[in-house]
C-alpha positions in Angstrom: 5.1 -26.8 -16.1 3.3 -23.6 -15.2 4.6 -21.3 -12.4 2.5 -21.3 -9.2 0.4 -18.2 -8.4 1.6 -15.8 -5.7 -0.7 -13.6 -3.7 0.6 -10.3 -2.3 -1.5 -9.9 0.9 -1.3 -6.2 1.8 -2.5 -4.0 4.7 -2.3 -0.2 4.7 -2.6 2.5 7.4 -3.6 6.0 6.5 -4.5 9.3 8.0 -8.0 9.3 6.4 -10.3 7.3 4.2 -9.8 8.9 0.8 -6.7 8.5 -1.3 -7.6 11.7 -3.2 -7.6 13.7 0.1 -5.5 11.9 2.7 -2.1 10.1 2.9 -1.1 6.5 3.2 1.3 6.4 6.2 2.5 2.8 6.0 1.8 -0.5 4.3 3.1 -4.1 4.5 2.8 -7.1 2.1 3.3 -10.8 2.8 3.6 -13.1 -0.2 1.6 -16.3 -0.1 2.2 -19.0 -2.7 -0.9 -20.9 -3.9 0.0 -23.9 -1.8 -0.1 -21.8 1.3 3.6 -21.2 1.8 4.8 -17.8 2.9 7.5 -16.5 0.4 8.5 -13.0 1.5 7.6 -9.7 3.2 7.8 -6.0 2.3 7.2 -3.1 4.7 7.4 0.7 4.4 6.6 3.8 6.4 6.1 7.0 4.3 6.0 10.7 4.8 2.6 12.3 4.4 1.9 13.8 1.0 2.3 17.6 0.8 -0.8 17.8 -1.4 -3.0 15.9 1.1 -4.3 16.7 4.6 -5.3 14.4 7.6 -8.9 13.5 8.2 -10.1 14.9 11.6 -12.1 11.8 12.6 -9.3 9.4 11.6 -6.8 11.4 13.7 -9.2 11.2 16.7 -9.1 7.4 16.2 -5.3 7.3 16.0 -5.1 9.3 19.2 -6.4 6.1 21.0 -3.8 3.9 19.2 -0.4 5.3 20.3 1.6 2.1 19.6 0.1 1.6 16.2 0.6 5.3 15.4 4.2 5.1 16.3 4.7 2.1 14.1 2.9 3.9 11.2 5.0 7.1 11.4 8.5 6.2 12.7 11.4 6.7 10.3 9.4 7.5 7.2 10.8 7.5 3.7 9.7 9.4 0.6 6.6 7.7 -1.0 8.3 7.7 -4.4 11.2 5.7 -3.0 8.9 3.3 -1.2 6.6 2.6 -4.1 9.4 2.2 -6.7 11.1 -0.3 -4.4 7.8 -2.1 -3.9 7.1 -2.4 -7.6 10.6 -3.7 -8.3 10.2 -6.2 -5.4 6.9 -7.5 -6.7 8.4 -8.2 -10.1 11.1 -10.4 -8.6 8.3 -13.0 -8.3 7.2 -15.0 -11.3 3.8 -14.7 -12.8 1.0 -15.3 -11.7 1.0 -12.3 -9.3 -2.2 -11.3 -7.6 -2.8 -8.4 -5.2 -4.9 -9.5 -2.2 -6.4 -7.7 0.9 -9.3 -7.6 3.3 -11.1 -5.6 2.1 -9.5 -5.2 -1.3 -11.7 -2.2 -2.1 -10.0 -0.2 0.6 -6.3 -1.3 0.7 -6.3 -1.8 -3.1 -7.5 1.7 -3.8 -4.6 3.2 -1.8 -2.0 1.0 -3.3 -3.3 1.7 -6.8 -3.3 5.5 -6.2 0.3 5.4 -4.9 1.5 3.1 -7.7 0.0 5.4 -10.3 1.5 8.6 -8.7 4.9 7.3 -7.8 5.8 4.1 -9.7 4.2 4.4 -13.1 2.1 1.3 -12.5 -1.4 0.1 -11.7 -3.1 -2.4 -9.5 -5.2 -3.9 -12.3 -3.8 -6.4 -14.7 -4.2 -4.3 -17.9 -0.8 -4.4 -19.7 -1.6 -1.7 -22.3 -2.0 0.9 -19.6 1.7 0.7 -18.9 3.9 -1.1 -16.3 2.0 -4.2 -15.2 3.4 -5.5 -11.9 0.3 -7.6 -11.1 -0.6 -10.1 -13.7 -3.9 -11.4 -12.3 -7.0 -9.9 -10.9 -7.1 -8.7 -7.3 -8.5 -11.0 -4.6 -10.7 -10.0 -1.8 -9.8 -12.4 1.1 -13.1 -11.9 2.9 -15.2 -12.8 -0.2 -12.9 -15.7 -0.9 -13.4 -17.0 2.6 -17.2 -16.8 2.2 -16.9 -18.9 -1.0 -14.5 -21.5 0.5 -16.6 -21.9 3.7 -19.9 -21.8 1.8 -21.2 -18.8 3.7 -23.1 -15.7 2.7 -22.3 -13.6 5.8 -18.8 -12.2 6.5 -17.1 -13.4 9.7 -15.3 -11.0 12.0 -11.7 -11.8 12.7 -11.7 -11.2 16.4 -14.8 -13.1 17.5 -15.3 -16.0 15.1 -12.2 -17.3 13.3 -9.8 -19.6 15.1 -6.6 -17.9 16.2 -4.5 -20.5 14.4 -6.2 -19.5 11.1 -4.6 -16.1 11.6 -1.3 -17.6 12.5 -1.8 -16.2 16.1 -1.0 -12.8 14.7 -2.9 -10.1 16.7 -4.7 -7.4 14.8 -2.8 -4.4 16.1 -3.2 -1.9 13.2 0.5 -2.1 12.7 0.6 -2.9 9.0 3.0 -5.9 9.1 1.1 -7.5 12.0 -2.2 -7.2 10.2 -0.8 -8.3 6.8 0.7 -11.4 8.5 -2.7 -12.3 10.0 -4.5 -11.9 6.7 -1.8 -13.8 4.9 -2.1 -16.7 7.4 -5.9 -16.6 6.8 -5.5 -16.8 3.0 -2.9 -19.6 3.4 -5.4 -21.5 5.6 -8.1 -21.2 2.9 -5.8 -22.1 0.1 -4.6 -25.3 1.9 -8.3 -26.2 2.5 -9.1 -25.8 -1.2 -6.0 -27.7 -2.4 -6.6 -30.4 0.2 -10.2 -30.8 -1.0 -9.0 -30.9 -4.6 -6.5 -33.7 -3.9 -9.2 -35.7 -2.1 -11.6 -35.4 -5.0 -8.9 -36.2 -7.5 -8.1 -39.4 -5.6 -11.6 -40.8 -5.7 
């Protein structure tokens, strides 16, 4: 019997938009099994990179988010330590392992950059590049939601989606809060898909 897929739902916080110029301050991951069960969490706060500098506009935004800023900067560890621990933790789960985020183009770019620089790994599932901690393609939760719900326009979390779909987790810009909300959303979608599959199979 094949192992169930696991989705590593991740949210990052940074001091700018560009992994080549700015630093990732914190990130958190919640693991969702393909049947919608939550299977674990990882959270890290990291020191800014010496070879990067904060983005002015982003720092102005952070000035209006004091609680989130404190959560993203308190008791930081070296990025190399955090990313190596993260990579080792991911590999404690059986294949299939898929990175997931909303949007995956943003959070995935940061995790990929930090995995490359500090953990000798990559986000993409290309084994011949080197260490391959994710064994399936990355999932954009927003795009998946559109497919499951049969919609072509992305919904906003705070004005459209039922609170229970997000597990009643507020979107605070604290990485673990937001990762839990997105993980709950993915779990809701997965259960809908699996439920529909069971109904069709029973006809």
